[in-house]
C-alpha positions in Angstrom: 9.4 15.1 9.0 6.7 13.2 7.4 8.0 10.7 4.9 6.8 7.0 3.2 8.7 3.9 3.5 9.5 1.0 1.3 9.6 -2.1 3.7 9.1 -4.6 0.9 9.4 -5.1 -2.5 10.6 -7.2 -5.8 12.9 -4.9 -6.3 15.6 -3.2 -3.7 18.0 0.1 -3.1 20.7 0.1 -0.6 21.3 -3.3 0.4 17.8 -3.4 1.1 16.3 -7.2 0.7 14.0 -8.0 -2.3 11.6 -10.0 -2.3 7.5 -10.7 -3.7 5.2 -8.6 -1.7 4.5 -5.1 -0.6 4.2 -3.0 2.1 5.0 0.8 3.1 5.1 2.4 6.0 3.5 5.8 6.4 5.4 8.2 9.2 2.9 10.8 10.0 3.5 13.5 12.8 1.0 12.2 15.2 1.1 8.7 13.7 2.6 5.7 11.6 0.5 3.2 9.1 2.2 0.3 8.3 0.7 -0.8 4.8 0.3 -4.8 4.1 3.5 -6.5 6.3 4.9 -8.2 2.6 5.6 -12.4 2.4 8.2 -13.0 4.8 8.5 -12.3 8.7 12.6 -12.4 8.3 13.1 -10.2 5.5 10.1 -7.4 6.8 12.1 -7.6 9.7 15.8 -6.8 8.0 14.1 -3.7 6.2 12.5 -1.8 9.1 16.0 -2.6 11.2 17.7 -1.4 8.7 15.8 1.3 8.6 16.2 1.9 12.3 11.9 2.1 12.3 10.7 0.8 16.1 7.9 -1.2 15.1 7.1 -0.6 18.7 5.5 2.5 17.7 3.9 1.8 14.7 0.2 2.6 16.0 -2.4 1.3 12.5 -1.8 -2.0 9.8 -4.1 -1.6 7.4 -3.9 -4.6 5.3 -4.8 -3.7 1.5 -6.6 -7.6 0.7 -5.6 -11.5 2.4 -3.3 -12.4 0.0 0.7 -14.5 1.5 2.6 -11.2 -0.8 0.3 -9.0 1.7 0.4 -10.4 5.6 2.9 -13.0 5.7 4.7 -10.5 7.7 2.3 -9.8 10.1 3.8 -12.7 13.1 7.5 -10.5 12.8 5.1 -7.3 14.1 3.3 -9.7 16.2 6.2 -10.1 18.1 7.4 -6.9 18.6 4.0 -4.8 19.0 1.1 -6.0 20.7 -0.9 -2.7 20.5 -2.3 -1.9 17.5 -5.5 -1.3 15.4 -5.5 -3.6 12.4 -8.0 -2.4 9.3 -8.8 -5.6 7.1 -11.8 -6.2 4.7 -14.9 -7.2 6.4 -15.7 -10.7 5.6 -11.4 -11.6 6.9 -12.0 -10.2 10.2 -12.7 -13.6 11.7 -10.1 -15.6 10.1 -7.3 -12.9 11.0 -9.0 -12.2 14.7 -8.1 -16.1 15.8 -4.7 -15.3 15.9 -4.9 -12.1 17.2 -4.4 -10.9 21.0 -6.7 -9.1 22.8 -4.7 -6.3 23.4 -5.1 -5.9 18.8 -8.4 -4.9 17.5 -9.6 -6.0 14.4 -11.8 -3.2 12.5 -13.1 -4.6 10.4 -14.0 -2.7 6.8 -16.8 -2.6 5.2 -17.9 1.0 3.3 -15.1 4.3 2.8 -14.3 4.6 6.4 -12.2 7.7 8.5 -9.3 5.3 10.3 -7.5 8.6 11.6 -7.7 12.4 11.0 -6.1 12.1 8.0 -5.9 8.3 6.0 -9.1 7.3 4.9 -9.8 3.5 2.9 -11.8 3.4 -0.1 -14.1 0.6 1.3 -13.7 -2.1 -0.1 -13.8 -3.1 -3.8 -14.8 -5.7 -5.9 -12.5 -7.5 -8.0 -14.5 -9.2 -10.8 -12.7 -13.0 -11.1 -9.7 -12.2 -8.6 -9.7 -13.5 -5.2 -9.8 -12.7 -2.8 -13.1 -11.0 -4.7 -12.1 -7.8 -2.9 -9.2 -4.9 -1.7 -9.7 -1.8 -0.6 -7.1 1.3 -0.2 -5.3 3.7 2.0 -5.9 7.6 1.2 -3.9 9.4 3.4 -3.8 13.7 3.7 -0.2 15.3 3.3 1.3 18.6 3.0 1.6 18.1 -0.9 -2.3 16.9 -1.3 -3.6 13.2 -1.0 -1.8 9.6 -0.7 -3.1 6.8 -2.5 -1.7 3.4 -0.8 -2.4 0.4 -3.7 -2.0 -2.9 -2.3 -2.2 -5.0 -6.0 -5.6 -3.5 -7.3 -7.1 -6.1 -8.0 -10.4 -3.9 -8.3 -8.0 -2.1 -11.3 -6.1 0.7 -10.3 -7.9 3.2 -12.7 -11.5 2.6 -11.0 -9.4 2.5 -7.1 -8.2 6.5 -8.1 -11.5 7.4 -10.1 -13.1 6.8 -6.5 -10.1 8.3 -4.2 -10.5 11.5 -6.7 -14.4 10.8 -5.6 -13.8 10.8 -1.4 -11.1 13.3 -1.7 -12.9 15.9 -3.9 -9.5 16.9 -5.5 -7.0 15.2 -7.6 -3.9 13.2 -6.2 -0.8 14.1 -5.1 0.5 10.2 -5.4 -0.4 6.8 -5.8 2.6 4.0 -4.8 1.8 0.3 -4.9 1.2 -2.9 -7.3 -0.5 -1.8 -10.7 -1.2 -5.5 -11.1 -0.4 -5.1 -14.9 2.7 -7.5 -14.8 0.4 -10.1 -17.0 -1.0 -7.3 -19.4 -0.3 -6.9 -22.8 1.9 -3.7 -23.9 -1.3 -1.6 -25.2 -3.1 -1.9 -21.9 -0.4 -0.3 -19.7 0.1 2.6 -21.7 -3.6 3.3 -21.8 -3.7 2.3 -18.6 -0.6 5.2 -17.7 -2.2 7.3 -19.7 -5.8 7.5 -17.8 -4.1 8.1 -14.8 -2.5 11.1 -15.3 -7.0 12.4 -14.9 -6.2 11.2 -11.2 -3.0 12.3 -9.8 -0.1 14.2 -10.3 2.6 11.7 -9.3 2.9 7.8 -10.1 5.1 5.4 -8.0 4.6 1.6 -9.4 5.6 -1.4 -8.0 4.9 -4.7 -7.2 2.9 -6.7 -9.6 3.4 -3.7 -11.8 5.4 -5.8 -13.3 9.0 -4.9 -14.7 7.9 -4.0 -18.2 4.8 -1.9 -17.1 7.3 0.0 -14.6 9.5 0.5 -17.1 6.7 1.8 -19.6 5.0 4.2 -17.1 8.9 5.6 -16.3 8.7 6.5 -20.1 5.3 8.2 -20.3 5.2 9.8 -16.8 9.1 11.1 -17.6 9.5 13.9 -14.3 7.0 12.5 -12.7 7.3 8.8 -12.4 8.5 8.7 -8.4 11.3 5.2 -7.7 9.2 2.8 -5.4 11.5 -0.6 -4.3 12.6 -1.5 -0.6 14.5 1.1 0.8 12.8 4.1 -0.9 12.1 6.9 1.2 9.6 9.5 -0.4 9.1 12.9 1.1 5.0 13.7 2.2 6.1 17.3 2.9 
């Protein structure tokens, strides 16, 4: 069974540990991809263990952007797994390589890139006034359609979705991750929620979307809204 497991989020269910940050595990029949690592190694470790996941079986790690709440759990993974490919924005590769064993391959990403047969990076997108000035997101082909995973959506969730659809050539199945709307007014959140209907069938906003943002998305998307919190498992087939 192919699944998406939310490992790290501001909210949690079923006695999983909540904390500010984001991480998710994409379990495919032929590979396992860890998307971001949350903020704290001990929280990531607790939630991975609660799910019964063997971290040594992770093949690929995808870091959306170089923020502490998305990279902080990496030391835990390196304790448990010394052989995987790490896909990160190209400007950050030298910094990460300093702390990696030789057995971990750091792959710099700039343009849209297939990281495996079923997974594609959007390529780095600029974030305007935000720091860091770039971020990339992950597109995964599933039996239900294309899944889009976003870290914080600093470049704008609508712009990311638009680019993902351009790359895929079709409407997305589901967008999961932080939509970076926690400082936005209701009017802006509603505008974004409505605009995303052009690009995807379902949404699962969490992390930096903010409590109010998630509440409004739930009202607007109704039965097309999917809960995302640490401990949630979303079937991909």
